[in-house]
C-alpha positions as CSV (number, residue, x, y, z in Angstrom):
1,M,1.2,-40.4,-50.8
2,R,0.5,-38.5,-47.7
3,T,3.4,-38.1,-45.3
4,S,3.4,-37.9,-41.5
5,I,6.0,-37.8,-38.7
6,A,5.8,-38.6,-35.0
7,T,6.5,-35.7,-32.8
8,V,8.9,-37.8,-30.8
9,S,11.2,-37.7,-33.8
10,L,11.9,-34.0,-33.4
11,S,13.3,-31.9,-30.6
12,G,11.7,-29.0,-28.8
13,S,8.3,-28.2,-27.4
14,L,5.2,-29.5,-29.1
15,T,4.5,-26.2,-30.8
16,E,8.1,-26.1,-32.2
17,K,7.7,-29.7,-33.4
18,L,4.4,-29.0,-35.2
19,T,5.8,-25.8,-36.8
20,A,8.9,-27.7,-38.0
21,A,6.8,-30.5,-39.5
22,S,4.6,-28.1,-41.3
23,R,7.4,-26.0,-42.8
24,A,9.2,-29.2,-44.0
25,G,6.1,-30.1,-46.0
26,F,4.6,-33.0,-44.0
27,D,0.8,-33.6,-44.3
28,G,0.3,-34.8,-40.8
29,V,1.7,-35.8,-37.4
30,E,1.5,-38.5,-34.8
31,I,1.0,-36.9,-31.4
32,F,3.3,-38.6,-28.9
33,E,1.5,-38.6,-25.5
34,N,4.4,-37.2,-23.5
35,D,4.6,-34.2,-25.9
36,L,0.9,-33.4,-25.2
37,L,1.2,-33.9,-21.5
38,A,4.1,-31.5,-21.3
39,S,2.4,-28.9,-23.5
40,P,0.7,-25.8,-22.1
41,L,-1.8,-26.0,-24.9
42,G,-5.0,-27.9,-24.3
43,P,-6.2,-30.6,-26.7
44,E,-8.5,-28.2,-28.5
45,E,-5.7,-25.7,-28.9
46,V,-3.4,-28.3,-30.3
47,R,-6.1,-29.3,-32.7
48,A,-6.5,-25.7,-33.9
49,R,-2.8,-25.2,-34.1
50,C,-2.5,-28.2,-36.4
51,A,-5.3,-27.0,-38.5
52,D,-3.7,-23.6,-38.9
53,L,-0.5,-25.3,-40.0
54,G,-2.2,-27.6,-42.5
55,L,-1.5,-30.7,-40.5
56,S,-3.8,-33.6,-39.8
57,I,-3.5,-35.6,-36.6
58,D,-3.0,-39.1,-38.0
59,L,-2.3,-41.0,-34.8
60,Y,-2.3,-40.7,-31.0
61,Q,0.3,-42.9,-29.3
62,P,1.1,-45.0,-27.4
63,M,-1.3,-47.0,-25.3
64,R,0.6,-49.7,-23.5
65,D,0.0,-53.0,-21.7
66,I,-3.7,-53.4,-22.5
67,E,-4.2,-57.1,-23.4
68,A,-3.9,-60.5,-21.9
69,V,-3.7,-59.3,-18.3
70,P,-5.7,-60.3,-15.2
71,A,-9.4,-59.2,-15.1
72,E,-8.9,-56.4,-12.5
73,E,-5.9,-55.0,-14.5
74,F,-7.9,-55.1,-17.7
75,A,-10.8,-53.2,-16.0
76,R,-8.4,-50.5,-15.0
77,N,-7.1,-50.5,-18.6
78,L,-10.6,-49.9,-20.0
79,R,-11.1,-47.0,-17.6
80,R,-7.8,-45.5,-18.7
81,A,-8.8,-46.1,-22.3
82,R,-12.1,-44.2,-21.9
83,H,-10.3,-41.2,-20.6
84,K,-7.8,-41.3,-23.5
85,F,-10.6,-41.7,-26.1
86,E,-12.4,-38.7,-24.7
87,L,-9.1,-36.7,-24.9
88,M,-8.6,-37.9,-28.5
89,R,-12.0,-36.7,-29.5
90,R,-11.1,-33.3,-28.2
91,L,-7.8,-33.5,-30.0
92,G,-9.3,-34.6,-33.3
93,A,-7.4,-37.8,-33.6
94,D,-9.2,-40.9,-34.8
95,T,-6.6,-43.6,-34.5
96,V,-4.7,-44.8,-31.4
97,L,-1.6,-47.0,-31.4
98,V,-1.7,-49.9,-28.9
99,C,1.6,-51.7,-28.4
100,S,1.8,-55.4,-27.6
101,S,2.1,-55.8,-23.8
102,V,5.3,-56.0,-21.9
103,H,3.4,-56.1,-18.5
104,P,4.9,-58.6,-16.1
105,L,1.4,-60.1,-15.4
106,A,0.6,-60.5,-19.1
107,V,-0.1,-64.2,-20.1
108,D,0.6,-66.1,-23.3
109,D,-3.0,-66.5,-24.3
110,D,-3.9,-65.4,-27.8
111,A,-7.6,-66.0,-27.3
112,L,-7.6,-63.7,-24.2
113,A,-5.6,-61.1,-26.0
114,A,-8.1,-61.1,-28.9
115,D,-11.0,-60.8,-26.5
116,H,-9.4,-57.9,-24.7
117,L,-8.6,-56.1,-27.9
118,R,-12.1,-56.7,-29.2
119,Q,-13.6,-55.0,-26.0
120,L,-11.1,-52.2,-26.4
121,A,-12.1,-51.7,-30.1
122,Q,-15.8,-51.8,-29.1
123,L,-15.2,-49.0,-26.6
124,A,-13.1,-47.0,-29.2
125,Q,-15.8,-47.3,-31.8
126,E,-18.2,-45.5,-29.5
127,F,-15.9,-42.5,-29.8
128,G,-15.3,-42.8,-33.5
129,I,-11.8,-44.1,-33.0
130,R,-9.9,-47.0,-34.5
131,V,-7.3,-49.2,-32.6
132,A,-4.0,-50.0,-34.4
133,Y,-2.3,-53.0,-32.7
134,E,1.4,-53.2,-33.1
135,A,3.9,-55.9,-32.2
136,L,6.8,-54.5,-30.2
137,A,10.0,-56.3,-31.1
138,W,10.5,-56.8,-27.3
139,G,6.9,-57.6,-26.6
140,R,6.4,-60.1,-23.7
141,H,4.5,-62.6,-25.7
142,V,3.7,-60.9,-29.0
143,N,6.8,-59.6,-30.8
144,T,6.2,-60.3,-34.5
145,Y,3.9,-58.6,-36.9
146,G,2.5,-62.0,-38.0
147,H,1.5,-62.9,-34.4
148,A,-0.1,-59.5,-33.9
149,W,-2.1,-59.9,-37.1
150,R,-3.4,-63.4,-36.1
151,I,-4.7,-61.8,-32.9
152,V,-6.4,-58.9,-34.7
153,E,-7.9,-61.4,-37.2
154,A,-9.2,-63.5,-34.4
155,A,-10.7,-60.5,-32.6
156,D,-12.6,-59.7,-35.8
157,H,-13.8,-56.1,-35.1
158,P,-14.1,-53.4,-37.6
159,A,-12.5,-50.8,-35.3
160,L,-9.4,-53.0,-34.8
161,G,-6.5,-53.3,-37.2
162,T,-2.8,-53.6,-37.1
163,C,0.0,-51.1,-37.2
164,L,3.2,-52.1,-39.0
165,D,6.5,-50.7,-37.9
166,S,9.5,-51.2,-40.1
167,F,11.9,-51.2,-37.1
168,H,10.1,-53.8,-35.1
169,I,9.8,-56.0,-38.2
170,L,13.3,-55.7,-39.7
171,S,15.2,-55.6,-36.4
172,R,14.0,-59.1,-35.6
173,G,14.8,-60.3,-39.1
174,S,11.2,-61.1,-39.9
175,D,10.4,-61.6,-43.6
176,P,8.2,-58.7,-44.7
177,K,6.8,-60.8,-47.6
178,G,4.1,-62.1,-45.3
179,I,2.6,-58.5,-45.1
180,A,1.1,-59.1,-48.6
181,D,-1.3,-61.6,-47.0
182,I,-2.8,-58.9,-44.7
183,P,-5.9,-57.1,-46.2
184,G,-4.9,-53.5,-46.9
185,E,-8.0,-52.2,-45.1
186,K,-6.9,-53.9,-41.9
187,I,-3.5,-52.1,-42.0
188,F,-4.5,-49.1,-40.1
189,F,-1.1,-47.4,-39.9
190,L,2.5,-47.7,-41.2
191,Q,5.4,-46.4,-39.2
192,L,8.9,-46.2,-40.8
193,A,12.4,-46.1,-39.4
194,D,15.7,-47.2,-40.6
195,A,18.7,-48.2,-38.3
196,P,22.4,-49.1,-38.6
197,L,23.0,-52.8,-38.4
198,L,24.1,-53.3,-34.8
199,A,24.5,-56.3,-32.5
200,M,22.8,-55.1,-29.3
201,D,19.7,-55.4,-27.2
202,V,16.8,-54.5,-29.5
203,L,15.1,-52.2,-27.0
204,Q,18.2,-50.0,-26.7
205,W,18.8,-50.2,-30.4
206,S,15.2,-48.9,-30.9
207,R,15.3,-46.2,-28.3
208,H,18.7,-44.6,-29.3
209,Y,19.7,-45.6,-32.9
210,R,16.8,-45.3,-35.2
211,C,17.3,-43.1,-38.2
212,F,15.4,-42.0,-41.3
213,P,14.9,-44.3,-44.3
214,G,18.0,-44.4,-46.4
215,Q,20.3,-43.6,-43.6
216,G,20.7,-47.1,-42.1
217,G,21.1,-50.7,-43.2
218,F,17.5,-51.9,-43.4
219,D,15.6,-52.6,-46.6
220,V,12.8,-50.2,-45.7
221,A,11.8,-49.8,-49.4
222,G,11.3,-53.5,-49.8
223,L,9.0,-53.5,-46.7
224,V,7.0,-50.6,-48.1
225,R,6.5,-52.3,-51.4
226,N,5.0,-55.3,-49.6
227,V,2.7,-52.9,-47.7
228,L,1.6,-51.1,-50.8
229,S,0.8,-54.4,-52.5
230,T,-2.0,-54.9,-50.0
231,G,-3.8,-51.7,-51.2
232,Y,-2.8,-49.7,-48.1
233,D,-3.7,-46.1,-48.7
234,G,-2.7,-44.5,-45.4
235,P,0.2,-42.2,-44.8
236,L,3.9,-43.0,-44.7
237,S,4.8,-42.0,-41.2
238,L,8.2,-41.7,-39.5
239,E,8.7,-42.8,-35.9
240,V,12.4,-42.3,-35.1
241,F,13.9,-42.5,-31.6
242,N,17.4,-41.0,-31.9
243,D,19.6,-39.3,-29.3
244,V,21.1,-37.0,-31.9
245,F,17.8,-35.9,-33.4
246,R,16.5,-35.2,-29.9
247,Q,19.2,-32.6,-29.4
248,A,19.4,-31.1,-32.9
249,E,17.3,-28.2,-34.1
250,A,13.9,-29.4,-35.1
251,G,13.6,-27.4,-38.4
252,P,16.6,-29.0,-40.3
253,T,15.7,-32.5,-38.8
254,A,12.2,-32.2,-40.2
255,V,13.5,-31.3,-43.6
256,D,15.9,-34.2,-43.6
257,A,13.0,-36.5,-42.5
258,H,10.7,-35.3,-45.3
259,R,13.5,-35.7,-47.8
260,S,14.0,-39.3,-46.8
261,L,10.3,-40.0,-47.5
262,L,10.4,-38.2,-50.9
263,V,13.4,-40.5,-51.8
264,L,11.6,-43.5,-50.4
265,Q,8.5,-42.8,-52.5
266,E,10.8,-42.4,-55.6
267,T,12.4,-45.8,-54.8
268,V,9.2,-47.7,-54.5
269,G,7.7,-46.0,-57.6
270,V,4.9,-43.9,-56.2
271,A,6.6,-40.5,-56.9
272,T,8.7,-39.2,-59.8
273,P,10.8,-36.2,-58.8
274,P,13.3,-34.9,-61.4
275,A,15.8,-37.6,-62.2
276,P,19.3,-37.4,-60.5
277,V,22.0,-35.7,-62.6
278,V,25.2,-37.2,-61.4
279,P,28.2,-34.8,-61.4
280,T,31.0,-35.8,-63.7
281,G,33.9,-33.9,-62.0
282,V,35.0,-31.1,-59.7
283,A,35.2,-27.8,-61.5
284,F,36.7,-25.9,-58.5
285,A,37.0,-25.7,-54.7
286,E,36.5,-22.3,-53.2
287,L,38.3,-21.2,-50.0
288,V,37.2,-18.1,-48.1
289,T,39.9,-16.4,-46.0
290,P,40.3,-13.0,-44.3
291,D,44.0,-13.1,-45.3
292,A,45.0,-14.4,-48.7
293,E,48.7,-14.4,-48.1
294,P,49.0,-17.7,-46.0
295,V,46.8,-19.5,-48.5
296,A,48.6,-18.1,-51.5
297,A,51.9,-19.2,-49.9
298,V,50.7,-22.8,-49.6
299,L,49.2,-22.8,-53.1
300,G,52.3,-21.4,-54.6
301,A,54.5,-24.0,-52.9
302,L,52.2,-26.7,-54.2
303,G,52.8,-25.5,-57.7
304,F,49.6,-23.6,-58.3
305,A,49.7,-20.3,-60.3
306,R,47.5,-17.4,-59.7
307,A,45.8,-17.4,-63.0
308,A,42.9,-14.9,-63.0
309,R,40.7,-12.7,-60.9
310,H,36.9,-12.4,-60.9
311,R,35.6,-9.4,-62.8
312,T,33.4,-8.1,-60.0
313,K,34.4,-9.9,-56.7
314,P,37.5,-10.3,-54.6
315,V,38.1,-13.9,-55.8
316,D,41.3,-15.2,-57.4
317,L,41.6,-18.3,-59.4
318,W,44.6,-20.5,-58.8
319,Q,45.2,-23.5,-61.1
320,Q,47.5,-26.4,-61.8
321,G,46.6,-29.0,-64.3
322,E,42.9,-29.6,-63.9
323,A,42.9,-28.6,-60.2
324,R,41.3,-25.2,-59.6
325,I,41.1,-23.4,-56.3
326,L,39.2,-20.1,-55.8
327,V,40.5,-17.9,-53.0
328,N,37.7,-15.5,-51.8
329,T,38.6,-12.6,-49.5
330,S,35.0,-11.1,-49.3
331,G,33.5,-9.7,-46.1
332,A,32.0,-13.0,-45.2
333,A,35.4,-14.6,-45.1
334,R,36.6,-12.1,-42.6
335,R,33.8,-13.3,-40.2
336,T,34.3,-17.0,-40.7
337,G,38.1,-17.4,-41.1
338,T,39.8,-19.6,-43.6
339,G,37.6,-22.5,-44.7
340,L,36.3,-24.5,-47.6
341,A,33.0,-22.7,-48.5
342,A,32.0,-24.0,-51.9
343,I,32.5,-26.7,-54.5
344,G,31.8,-26.4,-58.2
345,L,30.5,-29.7,-59.6
346,E,30.7,-30.4,-63.3
347,S,27.3,-31.4,-64.4
348,P,26.0,-32.7,-67.8
349,A,22.7,-30.8,-67.1
350,P,23.1,-28.0,-64.5
351,A,19.5,-26.9,-64.7
352,G,18.3,-30.5,-64.2
353,A,20.6,-30.9,-61.2
354,A,19.2,-27.8,-59.7
355,R,15.6,-28.9,-60.3
356,R,16.4,-32.3,-58.6
357,A,18.0,-30.5,-55.6
358,E,15.0,-28.2,-55.2
359,A,12.5,-31.0,-55.4
360,L,14.3,-32.8,-52.6
361,L,14.2,-29.8,-50.4
362,A,17.8,-28.6,-50.8
363,P,17.9,-24.9,-50.0
364,V,18.5,-23.0,-53.3
365,L,20.9,-20.2,-52.5
366,P,20.3,-16.6,-53.7
367,R,23.3,-15.3,-55.5
368,R,24.3,-11.7,-55.8
369,R,25.9,-11.2,-59.2
370,A,26.6,-8.5,-61.8
371,A,24.6,-8.6,-65.0
372,E,27.5,-10.0,-66.9
373,D,28.2,-12.8,-64.4
374,A,27.4,-16.4,-65.4
375,P,24.0,-17.5,-63.9
376,L,25.0,-20.5,-61.9
377,D,22.6,-22.5,-59.8
378,A,23.7,-23.3,-56.2
379,V,22.3,-25.2,-53.3
380,A,23.5,-25.6,-49.7
381,A,24.6,-29.0,-48.4
382,P,23.6,-29.8,-44.7
383,D,26.9,-28.4,-43.4
384,G,26.4,-25.1,-45.2
385,T,28.9,-25.9,-48.1
386,E,27.7,-24.2,-51.3
387,L,27.4,-26.6,-54.2
388,F,27.5,-25.0,-57.7
389,F,26.3,-26.9,-60.8
390,C,28.8,-26.0,-63.5
391,A,29.5,-26.7,-67.2
392,T,33.1,-25.6,-67.9
393,D,34.0,-25.0,-71.6
394,R,30.6,-25.9,-73.0
395,P,29.6,-23.1,-75.3
396,E,25.9,-23.8,-75.2
397,L,25.7,-23.4,-71.4
398,P,26.8,-20.6,-69.0
399,N,30.5,-20.9,-68.2
400,W,31.7,-19.9,-64.7
401,R,35.2,-19.6,-66.1
402,A,34.2,-16.6,-68.3
403,D,33.7,-14.5,-65.1
404,F,37.5,-14.5,-64.5
405,A,39.9,-12.2,-66.4
406,D,43.6,-12.0,-66.5
407,G,45.6,-8.9,-65.5
408,A,45.3,-7.4,-69.0
409,G,41.5,-7.7,-69.0
410,G,41.3,-10.7,-71.3
411,S,39.6,-13.9,-70.2
412,H,41.2,-17.3,-70.0
413,S,40.1,-20.6,-71.3
414,T,40.4,-23.6,-69.1
415,H,43.8,-24.7,-70.4
416,D,45.7,-21.4,-71.0
417,I,47.2,-21.3,-67.5
418,G,51.0,-21.2,-67.4
419,G,52.8,-21.6,-64.1
420,P,55.8,-22.8,-62.2
421,H,56.6,-26.1,-60.6
422,G,55.8,-28.7,-63.2
423,T,53.2,-27.0,-65.6
424,D,53.7,-25.6,-69.0
425,G,51.7,-23.2,-71.1
426,T,48.9,-25.7,-71.5
427,G,48.5,-26.2,-67.8
428,R,49.3,-29.9,-68.1
429,S,51.5,-31.6,-65.5
430,H,54.9,-32.9,-66.5
431,G,54.2,-36.0,-64.3
432,T,55.3,-34.8,-60.9
433,G,52.9,-32.0,-60.4
434,V,49.3,-31.8,-59.3
435,R,46.9,-33.1,-62.0
436,R,43.4,-32.6,-60.5
437,I,41.4,-32.7,-57.3
438,D,41.4,-36.3,-56.1
439,H,38.8,-35.8,-53.3
440,L,37.4,-33.3,-50.8
441,A,36.9,-34.1,-47.1
442,L,34.2,-32.2,-45.3
443,T,33.8,-32.6,-41.6
444,Q,30.2,-32.3,-40.7
445,P,28.5,-30.8,-37.6
446,W,28.0,-33.6,-35.1
447,H,24.3,-33.8,-35.8
448,H,24.4,-33.7,-39.6
449,F,26.4,-36.8,-40.5
450,D,23.6,-39.1,-41.5
451,E,21.7,-36.3,-43.1
452,A,24.8,-35.4,-45.2
453,A,25.1,-39.0,-46.5
454,L,21.5,-39.1,-47.5
455,F,21.7,-35.6,-49.1
456,H,24.7,-36.4,-51.3
457,R,23.3,-39.8,-52.3
458,S,19.8,-38.6,-53.1
459,V,20.2,-35.0,-54.3
460,L,23.5,-35.5,-56.2
461,G,23.0,-39.2,-57.2
462,L,26.4,-40.2,-55.7
463,H,27.0,-43.7,-54.3
464,A,27.5,-43.9,-50.5
465,Q,30.2,-46.3,-49.3
466,E,30.1,-48.0,-46.0
467,S,30.7,-45.9,-42.9
468,V,34.0,-46.4,-41.1
469,D,35.1,-45.5,-37.6
470,V,38.5,-43.7,-37.1
471,A,40.2,-43.5,-33.8
472,D,41.1,-39.9,-32.7
473,P,43.2,-39.1,-29.6
474,Y,40.1,-37.5,-28.1
475,G,37.3,-39.8,-29.2
476,L,36.0,-41.6,-32.3
477,M,35.4,-40.1,-35.7
478,R,33.0,-41.5,-38.3
479,S,33.7,-41.2,-42.0
480,R,31.7,-42.1,-45.1
481,A,32.7,-41.5,-48.7
482,V,30.3,-40.6,-51.5
483,T,31.5,-41.0,-55.1
484,N,30.3,-41.2,-58.7
485,A,30.9,-44.3,-60.8
486,D,34.4,-43.4,-62.2
487,G,35.8,-41.7,-59.1
488,S,36.0,-38.3,-60.7
489,V,33.9,-37.0,-57.9
490,R,34.9,-38.2,-54.4
491,I,33.7,-36.5,-51.2
492,A,34.7,-37.9,-47.8
493,L,32.1,-37.0,-45.1
494,G,33.3,-37.1,-41.5
495,V,32.0,-36.2,-38.1
496,G,34.5,-35.1,-35.5
497,A,35.2,-36.7,-32.2
498,A,34.9,-33.5,-30.3
499,P,32.5,-30.8,-31.4
500,T,34.6,-28.0,-29.9
501,D,37.9,-29.2,-31.3
502,D,39.0,-27.1,-34.4
503,T,41.5,-29.7,-35.5
504,V,39.0,-32.5,-36.0
505,H,36.7,-30.0,-37.8
506,A,39.4,-29.2,-40.4
507,Q,38.4,-29.7,-44.0
508,H,40.9,-30.7,-46.6
509,I,41.5,-30.8,-50.3
510,A,43.3,-33.9,-51.7
511,L,45.3,-33.3,-54.8
512,A,46.2,-36.1,-57.2
513,T,49.8,-36.5,-58.4
514,S,51.6,-39.3,-60.2
515,D,54.7,-38.9,-58.0
516,V,54.0,-37.9,-54.5
517,V,57.7,-38.1,-53.5
518,A,58.6,-35.5,-56.2
519,A,55.6,-33.4,-55.3
520,A,56.4,-33.4,-51.6
521,R,60.0,-32.5,-52.2
522,R,59.0,-29.7,-54.6
523,F,56.5,-28.4,-52.0
524,R,59.1,-28.4,-49.2
525,E,61.8,-26.8,-51.4
526,A,59.4,-24.0,-52.2
527,G,59.0,-23.2,-48.5
528,G,56.0,-25.3,-47.8
529,R,55.6,-27.1,-44.4
530,L,54.6,-30.8,-44.4
531,L,52.9,-32.4,-41.4
532,P,55.5,-34.3,-39.3
533,I,54.7,-38.0,-38.8
534,P,55.9,-39.8,-35.7
535,A,58.9,-42.2,-36.3
536,N,56.9,-45.0,-34.6
537,Y,54.6,-45.1,-37.6
538,Y,57.5,-46.0,-39.9
539,D,58.8,-48.6,-37.5
540,D,55.4,-50.2,-37.7
541,L,55.2,-49.8,-41.5
542,A,58.5,-51.6,-41.8
543,A,57.0,-54.6,-39.9
544,R,53.9,-54.7,-42.0
545,H,55.3,-54.2,-45.5
546,E,58.5,-54.7,-47.5
547,F,59.9,-51.8,-49.4
548,A,62.8,-51.2,-51.8
549,D,66.1,-50.0,-50.4
550,G,65.8,-46.4,-49.3
551,E,62.1,-46.2,-50.0
552,L,60.9,-46.2,-46.4
553,E,63.7,-43.7,-45.4
554,T,62.3,-41.3,-48.0
555,Y,58.8,-41.7,-46.7
556,R,60.1,-41.0,-43.2
557,E,62.0,-37.9,-44.3
558,L,59.0,-36.4,-46.1
559,G,56.2,-37.5,-43.8
560,I,54.6,-39.7,-46.5
561,L,52.1,-42.3,-45.4
562,Y,51.5,-45.6,-47.1
563,D,48.6,-48.0,-47.5
564,R,47.5,-50.8,-49.9
565,D,44.3,-52.6,-50.7
566,A,43.3,-55.4,-53.0
567,H,43.5,-53.0,-56.0
568,G,46.8,-51.3,-55.5
569,E,48.9,-48.9,-53.4
570,F,48.4,-45.4,-51.9
571,R,51.0,-42.9,-50.9
572,H,50.0,-39.6,-49.4
573,C,51.2,-36.7,-47.2
574,Y,49.7,-33.5,-45.7
575,T,50.4,-29.9,-45.4
576,M,50.1,-28.0,-42.2
577,T,46.7,-26.5,-41.6
578,V,45.8,-22.9,-42.6
579,G,42.7,-21.8,-40.6
580,R,40.4,-24.8,-40.9
581,V,41.9,-26.2,-44.2
582,F,44.9,-28.3,-45.1
583,F,45.9,-30.0,-48.4
584,E,46.8,-33.6,-49.1
585,L,49.0,-34.9,-51.9
586,V,48.0,-38.3,-53.0
587,Q,49.4,-40.9,-55.4
588,R,46.9,-43.7,-56.3
589,D,48.2,-46.7,-58.1
590,G,45.0,-48.7,-58.5
591,Y,44.0,-48.0,-54.8
592,R,40.3,-47.2,-54.2
593,G,40.2,-46.1,-50.6
594,Y,41.1,-42.9,-48.7
595,G,43.9,-44.0,-46.4
596,A,41.6,-44.7,-43.4
597,Q,44.3,-47.0,-42.0
598,N,46.5,-43.9,-41.6
599,A,43.8,-41.5,-40.4
600,P,44.5,-42.0,-36.6
601,V,48.2,-41.2,-37.1
602,R,47.3,-38.1,-39.1
603,L,44.8,-36.9,-36.5
604,A,47.3,-37.4,-33.7
605,A,50.0,-35.6,-35.7
606,Q,47.7,-32.6,-36.3
607,H,46.8,-32.4,-32.6
608,T,50.5,-32.5,-31.8
609,A,51.3,-29.9,-34.4
610,R,48.6,-27.6,-33.2
611,A,49.7,-27.9,-29.6
612,V,53.3,-27.0,-30.5
613,I,52.2,-24.0,-32.5
614,G,49.8,-22.9,-29.9
615,G,52.4,-23.4,-27.1
């Protein structure tokens, strides 16, 4: 199906918005009147610009407060409409959006509303224009799509139809099944928006919190299925009012928007992009750093062994059990500081995963490699993290592990890593060491949180859990986990409370162990520094839970936090931060969460620790 986007959904000048929409792959645009009024380009110039960009102008909007008003007011409305229709003819737009009236003088008279809309449509027809009448969710008398359609039906004019808007329909809790009773040729336009489920005034909800399909809580796909069942053959168009989108760069927002429509079309069965290839595990996490020594000290204290070095690049492989950390000291690392730059995802079909990602507009990353290096496909997540699709130890596919050689020049297999602190020559844990990467936490730029959730769900095929809010000393953080079915891939996406605060922008790698107390002691005895946790936390913990004798004192000593859910218990502790990265040691005993209950304490402790170090 053709895709379109309202210019109000993007930031910048009208020219910037049109360019972003075209580059993202949209077929057309809705021109929002304020964007045209503020543009230095005349209507003919905008028309030519759209043609040059391969964009049709699918809708001009909005025309407000037209119907069911006193005669003298309606006469002024027709005069206004004539001017707008002349402008639309110059612009090359053939459909205008008319919103149900919110005028204080509007009366509750469907016959009068139908008569006024019939006269408006008659005037529009003289200019070759169609009128799409939409029920605003906060319309004075007409606020449901069914009511709007009854008025359109009564007006009975070929140039008059209805516009359906998913936000206006779903925010009021209207049943979209009734859409199937509207003839498809009388649905002149379809506007789509999702939104989080909020309890607030619908006007404020609409103006500030709309988002792209798949990013909120509405069943947009169900509504679209009902619309398509009528035979509607117009575009799927996005009209999203969102404070974040209005401030974010137009280009990435437009790509995110178009991706949401591609996924929506797949969901309703009108498009078939390559099928999702769900990752089956984490092959590695790659840190970049200008100085390997502090990172190496932490990894060594955690029980990792420096196992191998890349044949052609300044990248070391550290491993313990099935947990693998790459430490990269390339020139890029010197510019960005220590951070989590890449994740290797085990994939049953790496080439298929890459095709899926590319089809859903994930930027494929060029990779400089030597001739003998494994040809790995990689794409960029919205926050810039590189995602590699890997097949470790599968002889029929390229193996990233073969790019690493030991000091004698021989290559390692996955399990030939020996090392201190709880590992033997097989690389297996004795029960107190790190076994694997439990999860990765990526703090997103403030304007990429919803995009990141949609990206990981649609491109990677991961399941997105509910978003949670976490209190930070300087604001509120949002967090949302994405995971595969068996939990072998877990990524916690967060957005910081303060965009300029490095602490809340820290990323972290959580390492699974079967005995977090032993692991924490070993780390501390090896010279590692654990994040101190306030004594008040343990006083509260004692009030909320019962522990065995001495258990709580051990947790207090080591800075171990505790939580439980319906499935089991969770014990975890944190290292001090190196650059923008810290590590978490976790012990899951049936527990399925991420310790959100303890996150405010951790965040406050990190702020305190940074202040002490900085001071």
